[in-house]
Structure formats: structure tokens, C-alpha cells
C-alpha positions in Angstrom: 92.8 64.3 140.8 93.5 62.5 137.5 97.2 62.2 136.6 97.8 63.3 133.0 100.3 61.7 130.7 103.5 63.6 130.4 103.2 64.3 126.7 105.6 66.2 124.5 103.9 69.5 123.6 104.8 72.2 121.2 105.9 75.4 122.9 105.8 79.1 121.8 109.6 79.3 122.2 109.9 83.0 121.2 107.3 83.9 123.7 109.0 81.9 126.4 112.4 83.5 125.7 110.9 87.0 125.7 109.2 86.5 129.0 112.4 84.9 130.5 114.5 87.9 129.3 111.8 90.3 130.6 112.1 88.7 134.0 115.8 89.2 133.9 116.6 85.4 133.9 119.4 83.9 131.9 118.8 80.7 130.1 121.2 78.8 132.4 119.5 80.2 135.5 116.0 79.2 134.3 117.3 75.8 133.2 118.8 75.3 136.7 115.5 76.3 138.4 113.4 73.9 136.3 115.8 71.0 136.2 116.9 70.8 132.6 120.0 71.6 130.7 120.5 75.1 129.2 121.0 73.5 125.7 117.6 71.7 126.0 115.9 74.9 127.0 117.6 76.7 124.1 116.4 74.1 121.7 112.8 74.4 123.1 113.0 78.2 122.8 114.3 78.0 119.2 111.5 75.6 118.2 113.9 72.7 117.5 112.5 70.5 120.2 109.2 70.0 122.0 109.1 69.8 125.8 107.4 67.5 128.2 104.2 69.1 129.6 105.7 68.8 133.2 108.7 70.9 132.1 106.4 73.5 130.6 104.5 73.6 133.8 107.7 74.2 135.8 108.8 76.9 133.4 105.4 78.6 133.6 105.6 78.6 137.4 109.1 80.2 137.3 108.0 82.8 134.8 104.7 83.6 136.7 102.6 82.9 133.6 99.8 80.4 132.9 101.0 77.2 131.2 98.6 77.9 128.4 100.5 81.0 127.4 103.6 78.9 126.6 101.9 76.0 124.8 101.4 76.4 121.0 97.7 75.3 120.8 97.7 75.8 117.0 100.3 73.1 116.6 98.4 70.8 119.0 95.4 71.1 116.7 97.5 70.2 113.7 98.9 67.1 115.4 95.5 65.9 116.5 
């Protein structure tokens, strides 16, 4: 298995927040489960910060969605 760089990726923050709320998780609880601060998670959800791909993977696992649903692929194309 090839190890990928842990790049900063753009996230669909409003999608992430809606899924989190739909699963009945508070921001502090999801942050605790994935190993980041609630304020960092809030900044990612608000679109003020990008997240490391490894963090997005952990969030996707906790929310039971594919990682691709949380990554903003349009922004990745712009950055490329």
C-alpha cells in the first residue's frame, strides 16, 4: 500500500456540519472522537480552514460517509 502525503484539503463544511447534526453529534463530541479541537472543527465547517486529509478520513469514518463526500473536489481542481 502506498502511503499518501497528508495534504491539506478543502472540505464541504456545510455538508459536514449537516451530516454531523443529522447524526445527533455535537461539535465537541465529534472533535473528541477524531482528535482535534472543537474550534478547529468549527473553522473547517465554516470554511475558514482546510483540514489534513487524515482528519477528513477520521471524520468520514465517524459520520459513516465516504471521504469523497466531504472533500470539495471543485476547489481541488482550482488549486491544481
